[in-house]
C-alpha positions as CSV (number, residue, x, y, z in Angstrom):
1,M,-65.8,-50.8,-39.5
2,D,-62.1,-50.1,-39.7
3,K,-59.9,-52.2,-37.5
4,F,-56.6,-51.4,-35.8
5,V,-53.5,-52.8,-37.4
6,F,-51.5,-54.4,-34.6
7,P,-47.7,-55.1,-35.1
8,D,-46.9,-58.5,-36.6
9,F,-43.4,-59.3,-35.4
10,N,-43.1,-62.0,-38.1
11,N,-43.8,-59.4,-40.8
12,S,-42.6,-56.0,-39.6
13,N,-39.9,-53.6,-40.4
14,L,-37.9,-55.0,-37.4
15,N,-37.7,-58.3,-39.3
16,I,-35.8,-56.5,-42.1
17,T,-33.2,-55.7,-39.5
18,S,-33.3,-59.3,-38.2
19,T,-32.6,-60.6,-41.7
20,L,-29.7,-58.1,-42.2
21,A,-28.3,-58.9,-38.7
22,E,-28.2,-62.6,-39.7
23,F,-26.6,-61.8,-43.1
24,L,-23.8,-59.8,-41.4
25,N,-23.3,-62.5,-38.8
26,C,-24.2,-60.2,-35.9
27,G,-26.3,-62.8,-34.0
28,N,-30.1,-62.8,-34.3
29,D,-32.9,-64.3,-32.2
30,K,-35.9,-63.0,-34.3
31,P,-37.8,-64.1,-37.4
32,T,-36.3,-63.3,-40.8
33,I,-38.0,-62.4,-44.1
34,K,-37.5,-65.2,-46.7
35,I,-37.7,-63.0,-49.8
36,L,-35.1,-60.7,-48.5
37,K,-32.9,-63.5,-47.2
38,D,-33.0,-65.2,-50.6
39,E,-31.9,-62.0,-52.3
40,L,-29.1,-61.4,-49.8
41,N,-27.8,-64.9,-50.5
42,K,-26.8,-63.8,-54.0
43,Y,-24.0,-61.8,-52.3
44,Y,-24.1,-58.5,-54.2
45,K,-21.0,-56.3,-54.0
46,N,-23.1,-53.5,-52.5
47,V,-26.0,-54.0,-50.1
48,I,-27.6,-50.7,-49.0
49,F,-30.5,-50.4,-46.6
50,I,-32.4,-47.1,-46.8
51,C,-34.9,-45.9,-44.3
52,L,-37.0,-42.9,-45.5
53,D,-38.7,-41.5,-42.4
54,G,-42.5,-41.5,-42.7
55,L,-42.7,-42.9,-46.2
56,G,-45.2,-45.7,-45.3
57,M,-47.8,-47.2,-47.5
58,N,-50.3,-44.3,-47.1
59,P,-48.0,-41.5,-48.3
60,I,-46.8,-43.8,-51.1
61,N,-50.3,-44.6,-52.3
62,I,-51.3,-41.0,-52.2
63,N,-48.2,-39.4,-53.8
64,L,-46.6,-41.9,-56.2
65,D,-47.8,-43.3,-59.5
66,D,-47.9,-47.0,-60.1
67,N,-44.9,-46.8,-62.5
68,S,-42.7,-45.0,-60.0
69,I,-39.6,-47.0,-59.0
70,L,-40.5,-47.2,-55.3
71,K,-44.1,-48.1,-55.7
72,N,-43.5,-50.5,-58.5
73,N,-40.9,-52.5,-56.6
74,I,-42.8,-53.1,-53.3
75,V,-42.4,-56.9,-52.6
76,M,-44.2,-56.9,-49.2
77,E,-46.3,-54.7,-47.0
78,L,-45.1,-54.8,-43.4
79,T,-46.2,-53.4,-40.1
80,S,-44.3,-50.9,-38.1
81,T,-43.7,-51.1,-34.3
82,F,-46.1,-49.6,-31.9
83,P,-46.3,-46.7,-31.1
84,S,-45.6,-46.1,-34.8
85,T,-43.1,-43.3,-34.1
86,T,-39.6,-42.6,-35.1
87,T,-38.1,-42.9,-31.6
88,N,-39.5,-46.4,-31.3
89,A,-39.2,-47.8,-34.8
90,T,-35.7,-46.5,-35.6
91,T,-34.4,-47.8,-32.3
92,S,-35.7,-51.2,-33.2
93,L,-34.2,-50.9,-36.7
94,L,-30.8,-49.9,-35.4
95,T,-30.6,-52.4,-32.5
96,N,-32.6,-55.4,-33.6
97,K,-34.7,-55.3,-30.5
98,Y,-38.4,-55.3,-29.7
99,P,-39.8,-52.1,-28.2
100,L,-40.3,-54.0,-25.0
101,E,-36.6,-54.8,-24.9
102,H,-35.2,-51.3,-25.6
103,G,-37.9,-49.0,-24.0
104,W,-37.6,-46.1,-26.4
105,F,-41.4,-46.2,-26.9
106,G,-42.3,-42.6,-27.8
107,W,-41.2,-39.1,-28.3
108,S,-41.8,-38.2,-24.7
109,M,-41.1,-40.5,-21.8
110,Y,-41.7,-40.3,-18.0
111,F,-38.4,-40.3,-16.0
112,E,-39.7,-41.1,-12.5
113,K,-36.6,-40.2,-10.6
114,M,-36.6,-36.8,-12.2
115,N,-40.4,-36.6,-12.0
116,K,-40.4,-35.1,-15.5
117,N,-41.4,-36.1,-19.0
118,I,-38.4,-35.9,-21.4
119,N,-38.3,-35.6,-25.2
120,I,-35.8,-38.4,-25.4
121,F,-34.2,-37.7,-28.8
122,P,-33.5,-34.0,-28.5
123,K,-33.1,-34.3,-24.7
124,T,-35.6,-31.5,-23.8
125,D,-38.2,-31.1,-21.2
126,S,-41.6,-32.0,-22.7
127,F,-43.3,-29.2,-20.8
128,D,-41.5,-26.3,-22.4
129,N,-39.1,-27.9,-25.0
130,K,-36.1,-26.4,-23.2
131,K,-32.8,-28.4,-23.1
132,I,-32.4,-30.3,-19.8
133,K,-29.6,-32.2,-18.1
134,I,-30.8,-35.8,-17.8
135,T,-30.0,-37.7,-14.6
136,D,-31.0,-41.2,-13.6
137,S,-32.2,-42.1,-17.1
138,P,-34.1,-45.4,-17.3
139,L,-33.0,-45.7,-20.9
140,K,-29.7,-46.8,-22.3
141,R,-28.5,-46.6,-25.9
142,D,-28.1,-50.2,-27.0
143,E,-25.4,-51.1,-29.5
144,Y,-26.3,-51.0,-33.1
145,Y,-26.5,-54.5,-34.6
146,F,-24.1,-53.7,-37.6
147,D,-21.4,-52.6,-35.2
148,K,-21.1,-56.3,-34.3
149,A,-20.8,-57.4,-37.9
150,N,-18.5,-60.4,-38.5
151,S,-18.5,-60.4,-42.3
152,D,-16.5,-59.6,-45.4
153,Y,-18.8,-56.6,-46.0
154,K,-17.3,-53.3,-44.7
155,V,-20.0,-51.3,-42.9
156,Y,-20.8,-47.7,-43.6
157,T,-23.5,-45.4,-42.2
158,I,-25.1,-42.3,-43.8
159,F,-26.9,-40.3,-41.1
160,P,-27.9,-36.7,-40.3
161,E,-25.6,-35.0,-37.8
162,Y,-27.9,-35.7,-34.8
163,V,-27.8,-39.5,-35.1
164,E,-25.3,-40.9,-32.6
165,V,-22.8,-43.4,-33.9
166,K,-20.0,-45.5,-32.5
167,N,-17.8,-45.8,-35.6
168,K,-17.4,-42.2,-36.6
169,N,-14.7,-43.0,-39.2
170,N,-17.2,-44.9,-41.4
171,N,-20.1,-42.5,-40.8
172,H,-21.0,-39.9,-43.4
173,I,-23.1,-36.8,-42.6
174,F,-25.3,-34.9,-44.9
175,E,-27.8,-32.0,-44.6
176,T,-30.1,-31.8,-47.7
177,T,-31.9,-34.2,-50.0
178,E,-29.3,-33.6,-52.7
179,G,-26.6,-34.2,-50.1
180,F,-28.3,-37.5,-49.1
181,F,-28.1,-38.9,-52.6
182,T,-24.6,-37.4,-53.3
183,T,-23.3,-39.1,-50.1
184,I,-24.8,-42.4,-51.0
185,R,-23.2,-42.2,-54.4
186,E,-19.8,-41.4,-52.9
187,V,-19.9,-44.4,-50.5
188,L,-21.2,-46.8,-53.2
189,N,-18.2,-45.8,-55.4
190,K,-15.7,-47.0,-52.7
191,D,-13.7,-50.0,-53.8
192,S,-14.9,-52.8,-51.5
193,K,-17.8,-55.1,-50.6
194,K,-19.9,-52.9,-48.5
195,F,-23.1,-52.8,-46.4
196,I,-24.5,-49.3,-46.1
197,Y,-27.2,-48.1,-43.6
198,A,-28.7,-44.8,-44.8
199,Y,-31.4,-42.9,-42.9
200,Y,-33.1,-39.6,-43.9
201,G,-35.6,-37.7,-41.8
202,E,-37.8,-36.9,-44.8
203,P,-40.5,-36.9,-46.0
204,D,-41.7,-37.1,-42.3
205,S,-40.8,-33.5,-41.5
206,T,-42.5,-32.1,-44.6
207,M,-45.6,-34.1,-44.0
208,H,-45.8,-33.0,-40.4
209,E,-45.8,-29.4,-41.4
210,Y,-47.9,-29.5,-44.6
211,G,-49.8,-32.8,-44.5
212,V,-49.6,-36.1,-46.5
213,T,-51.8,-34.8,-49.3
214,S,-50.0,-31.5,-49.6
215,I,-48.3,-30.2,-52.8
216,E,-45.1,-30.0,-50.7
217,A,-45.2,-33.6,-49.7
218,H,-46.0,-34.7,-53.3
219,K,-43.1,-32.8,-54.7
220,L,-40.6,-34.1,-52.1
221,I,-41.7,-37.8,-52.3
222,N,-41.4,-37.7,-56.1
223,E,-38.0,-36.1,-55.7
224,L,-36.9,-39.0,-53.4
225,D,-38.3,-41.5,-55.9
226,N,-36.3,-39.9,-58.7
227,G,-33.2,-39.8,-56.6
228,I,-33.4,-43.5,-55.9
229,K,-34.0,-44.3,-59.6
230,R,-30.9,-42.4,-60.6
231,L,-28.8,-44.4,-58.1
232,Y,-30.4,-47.7,-59.3
233,D,-29.6,-46.8,-63.0
234,E,-26.0,-46.0,-62.1
235,F,-24.9,-48.9,-60.0
236,D,-24.7,-52.6,-60.9
237,D,-24.1,-55.5,-58.5
238,T,-26.1,-53.6,-55.9
239,L,-29.1,-54.5,-53.8
240,F,-31.2,-51.6,-52.5
241,I,-33.4,-52.4,-49.5
242,I,-35.8,-49.6,-48.8
243,T,-38.4,-49.1,-46.1
244,A,-39.9,-46.6,-43.7
245,D,-40.0,-46.4,-39.9
246,H,-43.7,-45.6,-40.1
247,G,-46.3,-43.9,-42.3
248,Q,-48.4,-40.8,-41.8
249,I,-52.0,-39.7,-42.1
250,D,-53.5,-36.2,-42.5
251,I,-54.8,-34.9,-39.1
252,E,-58.4,-33.8,-38.9
253,G,-58.7,-32.3,-35.5
254,Y,-57.1,-31.8,-32.1
255,V,-58.2,-33.0,-28.6
256,D,-57.0,-30.8,-25.7
257,L,-56.3,-33.2,-22.9
258,Y,-53.9,-30.8,-21.2
259,G,-56.7,-28.2,-21.0
260,D,-59.0,-30.7,-19.2
261,K,-58.5,-29.8,-15.5
262,K,-60.6,-32.7,-14.2
263,L,-58.5,-35.2,-16.1
264,M,-55.2,-33.6,-15.2
265,D,-56.1,-33.6,-11.5
266,M,-56.2,-37.4,-11.6
267,L,-52.7,-37.7,-13.0
268,V,-49.3,-37.9,-11.4
269,I,-47.9,-35.9,-14.3
270,Y,-49.3,-34.5,-17.6
271,P,-49.7,-37.1,-20.4
272,Y,-46.7,-38.3,-22.4
273,L,-45.6,-40.8,-25.1
274,D,-47.1,-39.3,-28.3
275,A,-50.1,-37.5,-29.7
276,R,-51.9,-40.5,-31.1
277,A,-50.6,-43.0,-28.5
278,V,-51.0,-41.2,-25.2
279,A,-49.7,-42.6,-21.9
280,F,-51.2,-41.7,-18.5
281,K,-49.7,-42.2,-15.0
282,V,-52.7,-42.0,-12.7
283,K,-52.7,-41.1,-9.0
284,E,-53.2,-43.9,-6.5
285,G,-56.9,-44.6,-6.0
286,K,-58.0,-42.9,-9.2
287,L,-57.6,-45.6,-11.8
288,E,-61.3,-46.5,-12.1
289,E,-62.5,-42.9,-11.9
290,F,-60.0,-42.0,-14.6
291,K,-61.0,-44.8,-17.0
292,N,-64.7,-44.0,-16.6
293,Y,-64.2,-40.2,-17.1
294,F,-61.9,-40.6,-20.1
295,N,-64.2,-43.1,-21.9
296,S,-67.3,-41.0,-21.3
297,K,-65.6,-37.9,-22.9
298,Y,-63.0,-39.1,-25.4
299,N,-64.1,-42.5,-26.6
300,D,-64.9,-41.4,-30.1
301,D,-61.3,-40.2,-30.8
302,F,-59.3,-42.5,-28.5
303,I,-59.6,-46.1,-27.4
304,L,-58.3,-46.5,-23.8
305,Y,-56.3,-49.6,-22.9
306,E,-54.6,-50.7,-19.8
307,S,-50.9,-50.6,-20.5
308,K,-50.5,-54.1,-19.0
309,E,-53.2,-55.4,-21.4
310,L,-51.3,-54.1,-24.4
311,I,-48.1,-55.6,-23.1
312,D,-49.8,-59.0,-22.5
313,M,-51.1,-58.9,-26.1
314,G,-47.5,-58.6,-27.4
315,V,-48.1,-55.2,-29.0
316,F,-44.6,-54.1,-27.9
317,G,-43.0,-57.4,-28.7
318,P,-43.1,-60.9,-27.2
319,K,-40.3,-60.3,-24.7
320,G,-38.6,-57.5,-22.8
321,D,-38.8,-55.9,-19.4
322,M,-39.2,-52.2,-20.1
323,G,-43.0,-52.1,-19.9
324,Y,-43.0,-50.4,-16.6
325,L,-42.2,-47.1,-18.5
326,L,-45.7,-47.2,-20.1
327,G,-47.7,-45.9,-17.2
328,D,-51.2,-47.2,-16.3
329,Y,-53.2,-46.5,-19.5
330,I,-52.5,-45.8,-23.2
331,A,-55.1,-44.1,-25.3
332,I,-54.8,-45.0,-29.0
333,G,-56.1,-42.6,-31.7
334,T,-59.0,-43.8,-33.8
335,F,-60.1,-43.3,-37.4
336,T,-61.3,-39.8,-36.6
337,N,-57.6,-39.0,-37.3
338,K,-57.2,-36.6,-34.4
339,T,-54.1,-35.9,-32.2
340,A,-54.0,-35.0,-28.6
341,I,-52.7,-31.8,-27.0
342,L,-50.5,-33.0,-24.2
343,T,-48.6,-29.9,-23.0
344,P,-48.7,-26.1,-23.4
345,V,-46.2,-26.4,-26.3
346,S,-47.7,-29.4,-28.2
347,H,-47.4,-29.0,-32.0
348,K,-50.6,-29.0,-34.1
349,F,-49.2,-31.1,-36.9
350,K,-51.1,-31.3,-40.2
351,G,-49.7,-34.8,-40.7
352,H,-48.9,-37.3,-38.0
353,H,-48.6,-41.0,-36.9
354,T,-48.0,-43.1,-33.8
355,S,-51.4,-44.9,-33.8
356,L,-52.6,-48.2,-35.2
357,T,-54.4,-47.0,-38.3
358,K,-52.9,-46.4,-41.8
359,E,-49.7,-45.0,-40.4
360,M,-48.7,-48.6,-39.3
361,M,-48.1,-50.0,-42.8
362,V,-44.7,-49.7,-44.4
363,P,-43.2,-51.2,-47.6
364,L,-40.4,-53.6,-48.2
365,I,-38.9,-52.4,-51.5
366,L,-36.2,-54.4,-53.3
367,L,-34.2,-53.0,-56.2
368,K,-31.6,-55.3,-57.5
369,K,-29.1,-55.2,-60.3
370,E,-26.9,-58.2,-60.5
371,R,-23.4,-58.0,-62.1
């Protein structure tokens, strides 16, 4: 029987960030990764961290040959955070904080004072995807760790336009895959010791639309591999550190929780968090009834946990005080590879993530060319 992959906060993509934070003298209270730390201690002129959204181990194994530069240079397999979703993982990667510390757990979060579920990255109402003015937010945007760097490395960022940054003068915006690599090349050519944080929202978007095993995903992932290879061939005295926020799997069906009137009548508000890690805030006096009903109807496709149980297990990290945002129960998608319909506007993605199956595993890829 397949088993869930729970986060290992000694060997996770967050620990890449912890190692980089220590390297840049930003302060760090989390475990580091020895193989990465040893490489950083060689003090390359250029150190570039690249996060390719969604390019976890499952998409790599499906779409790249063994001799591809990315697959051939995987030095470790790491876990993502849970839920294995962009909002959660990238926030940890940017802030060097556990999910339980920062609270940006999923795409949709319940804002109790507004009595609404909010899609926290685009700032839209989860019920209809319309823009909404957020008041009394329980979430704050923590400082990015590299903004506190105390090092002789000058820090640059390469982000899509929608990523918020503090130091706009050293941030570079791009729009396309070609633009991503062109921008990296331009920054690497600057005359100084530099640390670069580069994030691209692909191949995640393409896999959502077409699936992990699609022709479209295969083409794009190989294009990303080729782009990285060209950069590696071009630049000496450079350490490339490459990972993903999470992986993806192909989706094999959909479970309409929103359409279940009996279930909905037991909830304070419709379900939230994400489609393979679903949070429920249950009406007073209905907790046991909800658990029994959910398990009797949906236990093949989702395993129901008390949110407190997952917190106590350390699934969101060993410390932090943001667990109150996780509701009463969390249903975790199983190996039937289905997603839940949470609202009238839920997307039926062909590829998705957020659970504790294959989407949890991500690579640590190191490409190094010494001077």
